[in-house]
GUPAKE-664417 format. One record per residue: x, y, z of N, C-alpha, C, O in turn; residue in one letter. Coordinates in nm, 3 decimals, padded with zeros to 5 digits. Each point is the difference from the previous one (the first is absolute). Layout:
BEGIN
<node n_c1="X" n_c2="Y" n_c3="Z" ca_c1="X" ca_c2="Y" ca_c3="Z" c_c1="X" c_c2="Y" c_c3="Z" o_c1="X" o_c2="Y" o_c3="Z" vexlum="A"/>
...
END
This chain:
BEGIN
<node n_c1="05.949" n_c2="-00.399" n_c3="01.977" ca_c1="-00.036" ca_c2="-00.042" ca_c3="-00.123" c_c1="-00.115" c_c2="-00.115" c_c3="00.021" o_c1="-00.009" o_c2="-00.070" o_c3="00.101" vexlum="M"/>
<node n_c1="-00.072" n_c2="00.063" n_c3="-00.206" ca_c1="-00.123" ca_c2="-00.109" ca_c3="00.032" c_c1="-00.009" c_c2="-00.086" c_c3="-00.139" o_c1="00.053" o_c2="00.033" o_c3="-00.106" vexlum="Y"/>
<node n_c1="-00.126" n_c2="-00.141" n_c3="00.129" ca_c1="-00.043" ca_c2="-00.072" ca_c3="-00.122" c_c1="-00.124" c_c2="00.064" c_c3="-00.048" o_c1="-00.067" o_c2="00.060" o_c3="00.083" vexlum="T"/>
<node n_c1="00.032" n_c2="-00.065" n_c3="-00.193" ca_c1="-00.124" ca_c2="00.060" ca_c3="-00.066" c_c1="-00.109" c_c2="-00.079" c_c3="00.057" o_c1="-00.103" o_c2="00.057" o_c3="00.033" vexlum="V"/>
<node n_c1="00.117" n_c2="-00.175" n_c3="-00.020" ca_c1="-00.121" ca_c2="-00.098" ca_c3="00.047" c_c1="00.037" c_c2="00.013" c_c3="00.167" o_c1="00.115" o_c2="00.006" o_c3="00.044" vexlum="R"/>
<node n_c1="-00.223" n_c2="-00.004" n_c3="00.029" ca_c1="00.017" ca_c2="00.017" ca_c3="00.140" c_c1="00.004" c_c2="-00.135" c_c3="00.066" o_c1="-00.104" o_c2="-00.050" o_c3="00.043" vexlum="N"/>
<node n_c1="00.215" n_c2="-00.009" n_c3="-00.033" ca_c1="00.027" ca_c2="-00.126" ca_c3="00.065" c_c1="-00.010" c_c2="00.026" c_c3="00.149" o_c1="00.058" o_c2="00.093" o_c3="00.055" vexlum="F"/>
<node n_c1="-00.142" n_c2="-00.189" n_c3="00.013" ca_c1="-00.026" ca_c2="00.002" ca_c3="00.150" c_c1="00.124" c_c2="-00.052" c_c3="00.086" o_c1="00.032" o_c2="00.046" o_c3="00.110" vexlum="R"/>
<node n_c1="00.030" n_c2="-00.146" n_c3="-00.177" ca_c1="00.117" ca_c2="-00.066" ca_c3="00.056" c_c1="00.132" c_c2="-00.004" c_c3="-00.105" o_c1="-00.007" o_c2="00.019" o_c3="-00.121" vexlum="T"/>
<node n_c1="00.101" n_c2="-00.041" n_c3="00.182" ca_c1="00.129" ca_c2="-00.022" ca_c3="-00.090" c_c1="-00.017" c_c2="-00.140" c_c3="-00.059" o_c1="00.060" o_c2="-00.021" o_c3="-00.105" vexlum="K"/>
<node n_c1="-00.129" n_c2="-00.073" n_c3="00.156" ca_c1="-00.023" ca_c2="-00.132" ca_c3="-00.052" c_c1="-00.075" c_c2="00.025" c_c3="-00.124" o_c1="00.044" o_c2="-00.052" o_c3="-00.102" vexlum="R"/>
<node n_c1="-00.159" n_c2="00.130" n_c3="00.094" ca_c1="-00.082" ca_c2="00.007" ca_c3="-00.105" c_c1="00.093" c_c2="00.054" c_c3="-00.116" o_c1="00.000" o_c2="-00.050" o_c3="-00.112" vexlum="E"/>
<node n_c1="00.075" n_c2="00.153" n_c3="00.150" ca_c1="00.092" ca_c2="00.052" ca_c3="-00.116" c_c1="00.118" c_c2="-00.120" c_c3="-00.056" o_c1="00.038" o_c2="-00.012" o_c3="-00.117" vexlum="L"/>
<node n_c1="-00.003" n_c2="-00.054" n_c3="00.212" ca_c1="00.088" ca_c2="-00.105" ca_c3="-00.061" c_c1="-00.073" c_c2="-00.096" c_c3="-00.081" o_c1="00.053" o_c2="-00.038" o_c3="-00.105" vexlum="R"/>
<node n_c1="-00.162" n_c2="-00.004" n_c3="00.136" ca_c1="-00.099" ca_c2="-00.105" ca_c3="-00.062" c_c1="-00.025" c_c2="00.068" c_c3="-00.135" o_c1="00.000" o_c2="-00.073" o_c3="-00.099" vexlum="Q"/>
<node n_c1="-00.018" n_c2="00.185" n_c3="00.085" ca_c1="-00.041" ca_c2="00.081" ca_c3="-00.119" c_c1="00.106" c_c2="-00.012" c_c3="-00.103" o_c1="-00.025" o_c2="-00.029" o_c3="-00.117" vexlum="A"/>
<node n_c1="00.156" n_c2="00.056" n_c3="00.165" ca_c1="00.114" ca_c2="00.007" ca_c3="-00.080" c_c1="00.037" c_c2="-00.138" c_c3="-00.030" o_c1="00.060" o_c2="-00.019" o_c3="-00.105" vexlum="V"/>
<node n_c1="-00.087" n_c2="-00.084" n_c3="00.185" ca_c1="00.032" ca_c2="-00.140" ca_c3="-00.032" c_c1="-00.090" c_c2="-00.042" c_c3="-00.113" o_c1="00.045" o_c2="-00.070" o_c3="-00.090" vexlum="A"/>
<node n_c1="-00.176" n_c2="00.113" n_c3="00.092" ca_c1="-00.104" ca_c2="-00.046" ca_c3="-00.100" c_c1="00.033" c_c2="00.072" c_c3="-00.131" o_c1="-00.063" o_c2="-00.029" o_c3="-00.102" vexlum="R"/>
<node n_c1="00.164" n_c2="00.128" n_c3="00.100" ca_c1="00.021" ca_c2="00.060" ca_c3="-00.128" c_c1="-00.086" c_c2="00.127" c_c3="-00.027" o_c1="00.004" o_c2="00.061" o_c3="-00.108" vexlum="G"/>
<node n_c1="-00.077" n_c2="-00.027" n_c3="00.204" ca_c1="-00.070" ca_c2="00.133" ca_c3="-00.024" c_c1="00.078" c_c2="00.110" c_c3="00.001" o_c1="00.094" o_c2="00.007" o_c3="00.079" vexlum="E"/>
<node n_c1="-00.125" n_c2="00.097" n_c3="-00.171" ca_c1="00.071" ca_c2="00.127" ca_c3="-00.011" c_c1="-00.013" c_c2="00.086" c_c3="00.129" o_c1="-00.109" o_c2="00.047" o_c3="00.032" vexlum="E"/>
<node n_c1="00.199" n_c2="-00.030" n_c3="00.027" ca_c1="-00.005" ca_c2="00.101" ca_c3="00.123" c_c1="00.082" c_c2="00.113" c_c3="-00.010" o_c1="00.122" o_c2="-00.018" o_c3="00.003" vexlum="V"/>
<node n_c1="-00.172" n_c2="00.140" n_c3="-00.016" ca_c1="00.051" ca_c2="00.110" ca_c3="-00.015" c_c1="00.016" c_c2="00.090" c_c3="00.134" o_c1="-00.064" o_c2="-00.033" o_c3="00.100" vexlum="R"/>
<node n_c1="00.145" n_c2="00.140" n_c3="-00.098" ca_c1="00.021" ca_c2="00.092" ca_c3="00.108" c_c1="-00.049" c_c2="00.151" c_c3="-00.030" o_c1="-00.004" o_c2="00.049" o_c3="-00.113" vexlum="L"/>
<node n_c1="-00.027" n_c2="00.007" n_c3="00.216" ca_c1="-00.015" ca_c2="00.160" ca_c3="-00.013" c_c1="00.041" c_c2="00.057" c_c3="00.147" o_c1="00.000" o_c2="-00.057" o_c3="00.109" vexlum="Y"/>
<node n_c1="00.035" n_c2="00.191" n_c3="-00.145" ca_c1="00.044" ca_c2="00.054" ca_c3="00.128" c_c1="-00.079" c_c2="00.135" c_c3="-00.007" o_c1="00.028" o_c2="00.082" o_c3="-00.088" vexlum="A"/>
<node n_c1="-00.124" n_c2="-00.060" n_c3="00.179" ca_c1="-00.088" ca_c2="00.115" ca_c3="00.003" c_c1="00.080" c_c2="00.132" c_c3="-00.016" o_c1="00.104" o_c2="00.010" o_c3="00.065" vexlum="P"/>
<node n_c1="-00.137" n_c2="00.081" n_c3="-00.136" ca_c1="00.051" ca_c2="00.126" ca_c3="-00.027" c_c1="00.124" c_c2="00.003" c_c3="-00.093" o_c1="00.042" o_c2="00.107" o_c3="-00.045" vexlum="G"/>
<node n_c1="00.017" n_c2="-00.229" n_c3="00.016" ca_c1="00.127" ca_c2="00.003" ca_c3="-00.101" c_c1="-00.053" c_c2="-00.038" c_c3="-00.133" o_c1="-00.102" o_c2="-00.066" o_c3="-00.014" vexlum="L"/>
<node n_c1="00.173" n_c2="00.110" n_c3="-00.080" ca_c1="-00.039" ca_c2="-00.035" ca_c3="-00.140" c_c1="00.094" c_c2="-00.079" c_c3="-00.066" o_c1="-00.022" o_c2="-00.045" o_c3="-00.113" vexlum="R"/>
<node n_c1="00.141" n_c2="00.022" n_c3="00.184" ca_c1="00.109" ca_c2="-00.091" ca_c3="-00.058" c_c1="-00.061" c_c2="-00.143" c_c3="-00.017" o_c1="-00.077" o_c2="-00.046" o_c3="00.085" vexlum="S"/>
<node n_c1="00.114" n_c2="-00.019" n_c3="-00.192" ca_c1="-00.041" ca_c2="-00.144" ca_c3="-00.012" c_c1="00.117" c_c2="-00.086" c_c3="00.033" o_c1="00.108" o_c2="00.032" o_c3="-00.049" vexlum="H"/>
<node n_c1="-00.117" n_c2="-00.136" n_c3="00.124" ca_c1="00.088" ca_c2="-00.086" ca_c3="00.043" c_c1="00.029" c_c2="-00.120" c_c3="-00.108" o_c1="-00.097" o_c2="-00.057" o_c3="-00.049" vexlum="V"/>
<node n_c1="00.201" n_c2="00.025" n_c3="00.019" ca_c1="00.012" ca_c2="-00.095" ca_c3="-00.101" c_c1="00.082" c_c2="-00.124" c_c3="00.056" o_c1="-00.063" o_c2="-00.094" o_c3="00.051" vexlum="Q"/>
<node n_c1="00.198" n_c2="00.092" n_c3="-00.059" ca_c1="00.084" ca_c2="-00.110" ca_c3="00.052" c_c1="00.092" c_c2="00.027" c_c3="00.081" o_c1="00.107" o_c2="00.053" o_c3="-00.028" vexlum="N"/>
<node n_c1="-00.154" n_c2="-00.098" n_c3="00.163" ca_c1="00.063" ca_c2="00.029" ca_c3="00.140" c_c1="-00.076" c_c2="-00.052" c_c3="00.111" o_c1="-00.113" o_c2="-00.047" o_c3="-00.008" vexlum="R"/>
<node n_c1="00.184" n_c2="00.060" n_c3="00.116" ca_c1="-00.068" ca_c2="-00.044" ca_c3="00.122" c_c1="-00.079" c_c2="00.118" c_c3="00.084" o_c1="00.050" o_c2="00.112" o_c3="00.018" vexlum="T"/>
<node n_c1="-00.165" n_c2="-00.147" n_c3="00.025" ca_c1="-00.061" ca_c2="00.085" ca_c3="00.065" c_c1="-00.056" c_c2="-00.039" c_c3="00.149" o_c1="00.031" o_c2="-00.113" o_c3="00.040" vexlum="E"/>
<node n_c1="-00.101" n_c2="00.183" n_c3="00.034" ca_c1="-00.057" ca_c2="-00.045" ca_c3="00.102" c_c1="-00.144" c_c2="00.055" c_c3="00.026" o_c1="-00.021" o_c2="00.121" o_c3="00.004" vexlum="F"/>
<node n_c1="-00.072" n_c2="-00.211" n_c3="00.012" ca_c1="-00.128" ca_c2="00.024" ca_c3="-00.013" c_c1="-00.078" c_c2="-00.026" c_c3="00.157" o_c1="00.051" o_c2="-00.067" o_c3="00.090" vexlum="V"/>
<node n_c1="-00.160" n_c2="00.124" n_c3="-00.083" ca_c1="-00.067" ca_c2="-00.005" ca_c3="00.134" c_c1="-00.153" c_c2="-00.018" c_c3="-00.041" o_c1="-00.045" o_c2="00.031" o_c3="-00.110" vexlum="A"/>
<node n_c1="-00.028" n_c2="-00.087" n_c3="00.217" ca_c1="-00.143" ca_c2="-00.032" ca_c3="-00.013" c_c1="-00.071" c_c2="-00.018" c_c3="00.116" o_c1="00.065" o_c2="-00.005" o_c3="00.104" vexlum="G"/>
<node n_c1="-00.183" n_c2="-00.006" n_c3="-00.100" ca_c1="-00.099" ca_c2="00.039" ca_c3="-00.107" c_c1="-00.001" c_c2="00.145" c_c3="-00.002" o_c1="00.052" o_c2="00.066" o_c3="00.090" vexlum="P"/>
<node n_c1="-00.119" n_c2="-00.007" n_c3="-00.206" ca_c1="-00.002" ca_c2="00.141" ca_c3="-00.013" c_c1="-00.057" c_c2="00.091" c_c3="00.100" o_c1="00.068" o_c2="00.093" o_c3="00.042" vexlum="H"/>
<node n_c1="-00.189" n_c2="-00.112" n_c3="00.001" ca_c1="-00.075" ca_c2="00.096" ca_c3="00.081" c_c1="-00.001" c_c2="-00.036" c_c3="00.140" o_c1="-00.059" o_c2="00.076" o_c3="00.077" vexlum="S"/>
<node n_c1="00.120" n_c2="-00.194" n_c3="-00.027" ca_c1="00.023" ca_c2="-00.019" ca_c3="00.141" c_c1="00.128" c_c2="00.018" c_c3="00.040" o_c1="00.084" o_c2="00.031" o_c3="-00.084" vexlum="A"/>
<node n_c1="-00.051" n_c2="-00.046" n_c3="00.206" ca_c1="00.130" ca_c2="00.021" ca_c3="00.061" c_c1="00.081" c_c2="-00.118" c_c3="-00.073" o_c1="-00.046" o_c2="-00.114" o_c3="00.006" vexlum="P"/>
<node n_c1="00.164" n_c2="00.138" n_c3="-00.074" ca_c1="00.084" ca_c2="-00.105" ca_c3="-00.059" c_c1="00.003" c_c2="-00.117" c_c3="00.101" o_c1="00.028" o_c2="00.024" o_c3="00.117" vexlum="H"/>
<node n_c1="-00.053" n_c2="-00.140" n_c3="-00.154" ca_c1="00.030" ca_c2="-00.127" ca_c3="00.068" c_c1="00.111" c_c2="-00.091" c_c3="-00.080" o_c1="00.053" o_c2="-00.100" o_c3="00.049" vexlum="T"/>
<node n_c1="-00.031" n_c2="00.145" n_c3="-00.162" ca_c1="00.110" ca_c2="-00.088" ca_c3="-00.068" c_c1="00.093" c_c2="00.086" c_c3="-00.072" o_c1="-00.041" o_c2="00.105" o_c3="-00.049" vexlum="W"/>
<node n_c1="00.163" n_c2="-00.141" n_c3="00.037" ca_c1="00.095" ca_c2="00.077" ca_c3="-00.110" c_c1="00.060" c_c2="-00.117" c_c3="-00.071" o_c1="00.007" o_c2="-00.112" o_c3="00.052" vexlum="Y"/>
<node n_c1="00.040" n_c2="00.142" n_c3="-00.183" ca_c1="00.071" ca_c2="-00.084" ca_c3="-00.082" c_c1="00.123" c_c2="00.045" c_c3="-00.080" o_c1="00.001" o_c2="00.109" o_c3="-00.057" vexlum="A"/>
<node n_c1="00.085" n_c2="-00.179" n_c3="00.054" ca_c1="00.089" ca_c2="00.034" ca_c3="-00.114" c_c1="-00.028" c_c2="-00.050" c_c3="-00.129" o_c1="-00.015" o_c2="-00.122" o_c3="00.000" vexlum="Q"/>
<node n_c1="00.003" n_c2="00.180" n_c3="-00.116" ca_c1="-00.042" ca_c2="-00.063" ca_c3="-00.124" c_c1="00.114" c_c2="00.039" c_c3="-00.104" o_c1="00.065" o_c2="00.104" o_c3="00.002" vexlum="V"/>
<node n_c1="-00.054" n_c2="-00.214" n_c3="-00.099" ca_c1="00.089" ca_c2="00.031" ca_c3="-00.122" c_c1="-00.097" c_c2="00.029" c_c3="-00.115" o_c1="-00.100" o_c2="-00.067" o_c3="-00.023" vexlum="I"/>
<node n_c1="00.144" n_c2="00.185" n_c3="-00.056" ca_c1="-00.084" ca_c2="00.023" ca_c3="-00.123" c_c1="00.079" c_c2="-00.017" c_c3="-00.110" o_c1="00.118" o_c2="00.036" o_c3="-00.006" vexlum="L"/>
<node n_c1="-00.200" n_c2="-00.105" n_c3="-00.107" ca_c1="00.052" ca_c2="00.005" ca_c3="-00.125" c_c1="-00.101" c_c2="00.055" c_c3="-00.096" o_c1="-00.113" o_c2="-00.047" o_c3="-00.004" vexlum="R"/>
<node n_c1="00.152" n_c2="00.148" n_c3="-00.077" ca_c1="-00.100" ca_c2="00.054" ca_c3="-00.091" c_c1="-00.115" c_c2="00.078" c_c3="00.068" o_c1="-00.101" o_c2="00.023" o_c3="-00.067" vexlum="D"/>
<node n_c1="00.108" n_c2="00.020" n_c3="00.194" ca_c1="-00.086" ca_c2="00.058" ca_c3="00.071" c_c1="-00.109" c_c2="-00.092" c_c3="00.070" o_c1="-00.092" o_c2="00.051" o_c3="00.065" vexlum="G"/>
<node n_c1="00.105" n_c2="-00.183" n_c3="-00.079" ca_c1="-00.082" ca_c2="-00.092" ca_c3="00.084" c_c1="00.073" c_c2="-00.076" c_c3="00.094" o_c1="00.115" o_c2="-00.031" o_c3="-00.031" vexlum="A"/>
<node n_c1="-00.161" n_c2="-00.004" n_c3="00.141" ca_c1="00.068" ca_c2="-00.082" ca_c3="00.109" c_c1="00.015" c_c2="-00.144" c_c3="-00.056" o_c1="-00.093" o_c2="-00.067" o_c3="-00.044" vexlum="V"/>
<node n_c1="00.205" n_c2="00.034" n_c3="00.051" ca_c1="00.051" ca_c2="-00.164" ca_c3="-00.037" c_c1="00.052" c_c2="-00.077" c_c3="00.117" o_c1="00.028" o_c2="-00.118" o_c3="-00.015" vexlum="V"/>
<node n_c1="-00.013" n_c2="00.187" n_c3="00.145" ca_c1="00.037" ca_c2="-00.076" ca_c3="00.106" c_c1="-00.024" c_c2="00.100" c_c3="00.121" o_c1="00.022" o_c2="00.121" o_c3="-00.002" vexlum="K"/>
<node n_c1="-00.077" n_c2="-00.205" n_c3="00.118" ca_c1="-00.011" ca_c2="00.067" ca_c3="00.132" c_c1="00.086" c_c2="-00.069" c_c3="00.093" o_c1="00.009" o_c2="-00.123" o_c3="00.002" vexlum="V"/>
<node n_c1="00.052" n_c2="00.199" n_c3="00.073" ca_c1="00.101" ca_c2="-00.050" ca_c3="00.093" c_c1="-00.059" c_c2="00.008" c_c3="00.162" o_c1="00.071" o_c2="-00.038" o_c3="00.093" vexlum="K"/>
END
């Protein structure tokens, strides 16, 4: 699973969530929409994944990065 925006680092993801930006997730090839749950994401998209994060979703948007 990935974030819609291609964050280069986990820190960038954390900062965006802390600023209150709406961060959404997607899974290539899957059509299910994630709503209220815990998910695991990886990044960046096109390069070998250099970071992984556990995130908490509320109403489909990331509200916390662990």
